[in-house]
Each structure stands twice: as structure tokens, then as C-alpha cells.
C-alpha positions in Angstrom: -27.9 6.1 43.9 -25.9 4.3 46.5 -22.8 2.3 44.9 -22.4 -1.2 46.1 -19.6 -1.2 49.0 -16.6 -3.7 48.6 -16.8 -6.3 51.4 -13.8 -7.6 53.2 -11.6 -9.5 50.6 -12.5 -7.4 47.8 -15.8 -8.8 46.8 -18.6 -6.7 45.7 -21.9 -7.0 47.6 -24.1 -9.5 45.7 -21.4 -10.4 43.2 -17.9 -11.7 42.9 -15.0 -10.2 40.9 -14.5 -12.5 37.9 -10.9 -11.8 37.7 -8.2 -14.1 39.1 -5.5 -13.1 41.8 -3.2 -12.9 38.6 -5.5 -10.8 36.9 -6.0 -8.1 39.6 -2.7 -6.8 39.5 -3.5 -4.9 36.3 -6.4 -2.8 35.1 -9.9 -4.4 34.2 -10.0 -4.3 30.2 -13.1 -4.4 28.2 -14.2 -8.0 26.7 -13.7 -6.5 23.3 -12.2 -9.0 20.9 -8.4 -8.6 20.7 -8.4 -8.5 16.9 -11.1 -5.6 17.1 -8.8 -3.8 19.7 -5.8 -4.2 17.1 -7.9 -2.6 14.6 -8.5 0.3 16.8 -4.8 0.7 17.9 -3.8 0.8 14.1 -6.2 3.5 13.3 -5.0 5.5 16.2 -1.3 5.2 14.6 -2.6 6.3 11.3 -4.4 9.4 12.7 -1.1 10.5 14.7 1.0 9.9 11.2 -1.6 11.9 9.6 -1.9 14.6 12.0 1.9 15.0 12.2 1.9 15.2 8.4 -0.5 17.7 7.9 -2.9 15.4 6.0 -6.6 14.7 6.2 -8.3 11.4 6.7 -11.5 10.1 5.0 -13.2 6.7 5.1 -14.6 5.3 2.0 -18.6 4.6 2.5 -19.4 1.8 2.0 -16.1 0.3 2.6 -15.0 -1.3 -0.8 -11.8 -3.2 0.6 -9.6 0.1 1.1 -9.7 1.2 4.8 -8.8 5.1 4.4 -7.8 7.7 2.0 -5.2 10.2 2.8 -5.0 13.7 1.1 -2.1 16.0 1.4 -2.2 19.7 0.3 0.5 21.6 -0.8 1.1 24.3 -3.5 4.4 22.5 -4.7 2.7 19.5 -5.9 2.8 19.3 -9.9 0.0 17.0 -10.4 -2.7 19.0 -8.3 -2.7 21.1 -5.1 -4.0 18.2 -3.4 -3.0 14.5 -3.8 -4.6 11.4 -2.4 -3.5 7.8 -1.7 -5.5 5.0 -0.5 -4.4 3.0 2.7 -5.3 -0.7 3.5 -4.4 -1.3 7.1 -3.5 -4.8 8.8 -2.3 -5.7 12.3 -0.6 -8.7 13.2 1.1 -10.2 16.5 2.4 -13.3 14.8 5.5 -11.4 13.8 7.6 -10.1 16.8 8.1 -6.6 17.2 11.4 -5.3 15.6 12.0 -8.1 12.8 15.5 -8.9 12.1 16.5 -8.9 8.5 15.4 -6.6 5.8 11.8 -8.0 5.3 9.3 -9.8 7.3 6.6 -11.9 5.7 2.7 -11.0 5.8 -0.2 -13.1 4.0 -2.9 -11.4 2.4 -6.0 -12.9 1.0 -5.7 -12.9 -2.7 -8.7 -10.7 -3.2 -7.0 -8.1 -1.3 -3.8 -8.4 -3.1 -5.6 -8.1 -6.3 -7.1 -5.0 -5.5 -3.6 -3.7 -3.9 -1.6 -4.8 -6.7 -3.6 -3.6 -9.7 -1.9 -1.1 -12.1 -2.1 1.3 -13.5 -4.3 3.3 -11.1 -5.6 6.8 -10.8 -5.1 6.7 -7.1 -2.0 4.8 -5.7 -2.5 2.5 -2.8 -0.1 1.4 -0.1 -0.4 -1.6 2.5 0.5 -0.5 6.2 1.0 -3.5 8.3 1.2 -2.8 12.2 3.1 -5.4 14.5 1.8 -5.3 18.0 2.8 -7.3 21.2 0.5 -10.1 21.9 -0.4 -8.4 25.2 -2.6 -5.2 25.5 -0.9 -4.1 28.3 2.3 -3.5 26.2 0.6 -1.7 23.7 0.6 1.9 25.4 3.0 3.7 27.7 2.2 7.1 28.8 4.1 9.8 30.6 4.3 13.8 31.2 6.1 14.3 27.7 5.0 11.4 25.6 2.6 8.8 24.6 4.3 5.5 23.4 2.2 3.6 20.9 3.7 0.2 20.5 4.9 -1.2 18.3 5.4 -0.1 14.7 3.8 0.3 11.5 5.5 -0.6 8.1 4.4 0.2 4.5 4.7 -0.8 1.1 3.6 -0.5 -2.7 2.3 -3.8 -3.9 1.6 -2.5 -7.5 2.1 -5.2 -10.2 2.8 -7.9 -7.3 1.8 -11.5 -8.5 -0.8 -13.8 -6.8 1.0 -17.1 -6.2 -1.1 -18.7 -3.8 -4.3 -20.6 -4.2 -6.6 -18.4 -1.7 -3.5 -16.5 0.3 -0.6 -15.1 -1.0 2.7 -14.1 1.2 4.3 -10.7 0.4 7.5 -9.5 2.0 7.3 -6.0 3.9 10.6 -4.1 4.0 11.7 -3.4 7.6 13.5 -0.1 6.3 10.0 1.1 5.5 8.7 2.4 8.9 5.4 4.1 8.5 5.9 7.8 10.1 5.1 11.3 9.5 8.3 11.7 7.4 7.6 8.6 5.4 4.0 9.7 4.6 5.3 13.4 3.4 7.8 11.8 1.2 5.2 9.3 -0.3 2.8 12.3 -0.8 5.8 14.3 -2.5 6.5 11.6 -4.9 2.7 11.3 -5.9 2.5 15.0 -5.9 5.3 14.9 -8.6 3.4 12.5 -10.6 5.5 9.3 -9.2 4.7 6.4 -7.2 4.5 5.9 -3.4 
């Protein structure tokens, strides 16, 4: 099958390039909604962290308001040889990356908060919030020695947190709780000894 050849001026025969001159400087990205792309990005982040921590992942089916289950096996665990936590993922570009101060605000629907705040529980839950740049061309940077996935995920345990809003409640996410492989291993070690995340 013959491919259409560009005409002078960069046009393909029979159709025009819908991008503006300004857009042509970067790659032609797909039309998937930004929010859907953010969901995909945060799942990639979770997979990378879980892989480095030696954890396995599973998704509840059907989804009951919790995105992922993370399993960590180690003979040193006291309560069982494998422990599990539930993870709710959220992403936003409304808070700029590298937030100043000890916490940043994040607003949850009350029904999500009630699920995350329930106590006591058989399986602990954490909220992981990813701050992403507004522009997709800033999300990744690849080189020969690394893939930078931007920007950062932070985690918190909302067990016991009160519902304060009529439909939505603002919670505070600690900036010291960066969600990486070491943090996940430490969370699982605490849970494995019978403690909380």
C-alpha cells in the first residue's frame, strides 16, 4: 500500500495538518483526555515503585472504590508471610510540583474519604496523590541512563479522618511522605509487624 507523500509546505495529499505552527514543534500527541492520561501516568508510577520494592499488584474486580492492592512477601513479617495494603490513586495539576511547606491541600469526595478513613480495618488503606505538571510534554524525560517520570507522588493514611464538608472534604497531604520504593517497604514492614502504614 502506497503511503501519502507530503506536499510542499508540509501538507499530506488530500488532507491538511490540523496542528498549528506552534504545535508542530512537538510530537503529535493522541486525543485522549488529559485526566485519562494522568490516570495512566500515576499507574505507571505505582508499578515502578512496586517493582523496585519487590511487591506484586492486583486490581479489585469490579472496582469498589479502591484502585490497587499491593502485596509484600517477606519471612520477617510477624502477622503473615505476605501482607497487603489497599491504595487509592489520585492525580492533580492544581497544586504545583514541589509544594512549599509541610503539607498541601487535596479535596476528596466524602464517599471516598469515608472508605479511606474507616477504622478499624482488616486491610489498611493509603491515599497516594500525584502532582503532575500541567503540560504533558513535561511528564517524561528519557536518557541513556534513566527515565524521569514527573513529578512526584505523596502518600498518607487517612484512617480516622473526619468528614467536614457537605459533599467534599479537604485533607492535608504531608510533603515529607514521598511515595517511593523505600517508603513502600517501610509501610509494609510496619503492617507486617501488626502496625499501621
